[in-house]
C-alpha positions as CSV (number, residue, x, y, z in Angstrom):
1,M,19.1,-11.8,22.5
2,E,16.0,-11.3,20.4
3,L,13.4,-8.6,21.2
4,L,9.9,-9.7,20.8
5,G,8.1,-6.4,20.8
6,E,5.1,-5.0,22.5
7,E,2.5,-6.9,20.5
8,H,4.1,-10.4,20.8
9,P,2.2,-13.2,22.6
10,D,5.2,-13.8,24.9
11,T,5.1,-10.1,26.0
12,A,1.4,-10.6,26.9
13,N,2.3,-13.7,28.9
14,S,5.1,-11.9,30.7
15,L,2.7,-9.1,31.6
16,F,0.1,-11.6,32.8
17,V,2.5,-13.5,35.0
18,L,3.9,-10.4,36.6
19,A,0.3,-9.1,37.2
20,L,-0.5,-12.4,39.0
21,L,2.5,-11.9,41.3
22,L,1.5,-8.3,42.0
23,K,-2.1,-9.5,42.7
24,D,-0.9,-12.0,45.2
25,Q,1.0,-9.2,46.9
26,G,-2.1,-7.1,47.1
27,A,-0.9,-4.5,44.5
28,Y,-4.2,-4.5,42.7
29,A,-3.8,-1.2,40.8
30,E,-0.5,-2.3,39.3
31,A,-1.8,-5.7,38.5
32,R,-4.9,-4.3,36.8
33,S,-2.7,-2.0,34.6
34,L,-0.6,-4.9,33.4
35,L,-3.6,-7.2,32.9
36,E,-5.3,-4.4,30.8
37,R,-2.2,-4.3,28.6
38,A,-2.0,-8.1,28.3
39,L,-5.7,-8.2,27.4
40,E,-5.3,-5.7,24.6
41,I,-2.4,-7.8,23.2
42,T,-4.2,-11.1,23.5
43,K,-7.4,-9.7,21.8
44,Q,-5.3,-8.5,18.9
45,V,-3.2,-11.6,18.5
46,F,-5.7,-14.4,19.4
47,G,-9.1,-12.8,19.2
48,E,-11.9,-12.2,21.7
49,E,-13.0,-15.8,22.0
50,H,-9.6,-17.5,22.5
51,P,-9.2,-19.3,25.8
52,Y,-6.1,-17.4,26.7
53,T,-7.9,-14.1,26.1
54,K,-10.7,-15.3,28.3
55,T,-8.2,-16.3,31.0
56,V,-6.7,-12.8,31.0
57,R,-10.1,-11.2,31.1
58,T,-11.2,-13.4,34.0
59,N,-8.2,-12.5,36.0
60,L,-8.7,-8.8,35.3
61,A,-12.2,-9.1,36.6
62,Y,-11.0,-10.8,39.7
63,V,-8.4,-8.1,40.3
64,E,-11.1,-5.4,39.8
65,R,-13.4,-7.2,42.3
66,S,-10.6,-7.5,44.8
67,E,-9.8,-3.8,44.4
68,T,-13.4,-2.9,45.0
69,S,-13.9,-5.2,48.0
70,G,-10.7,-4.0,49.6
71,F,-11.9,-0.4,49.2
72,F,-15.2,-1.1,50.8
73,R,-13.7,-3.2,53.6
74,G,-11.4,-0.3,54.5
75,L,-14.2,2.2,54.3
76,L,-16.4,0.1,56.6
77,H,-13.5,-0.3,59.0
78,R,-13.1,3.4,59.2
79,L,-16.8,4.2,59.5
80,L,-18.1,1.6,61.9
81,P,-17.3,1.9,65.6
82,R,-15.0,-0.7,67.0
83,R,-16.6,-3.3,69.2
84,S,-15.1,-3.7,72.6
85,S,-13.9,-7.2,73.6
């Protein structure tokens, strides 16, 4: 078995795939952390303008937006009175 190391493109891809699975499960904080690590690797390996770097960055933005909207949705749910049926 060969170890690829923390800066290898396949390591970034593994982090990316795991982050997408976590995002789909609603684990946004964990997904964001992995995507941030994957983004750092892809920027170092491929550069800022590489399509894969842009893909990782786009997914990171999506997770951050989902985190924020979930926070505000929960806040509104707690603050607004419930409507009777």
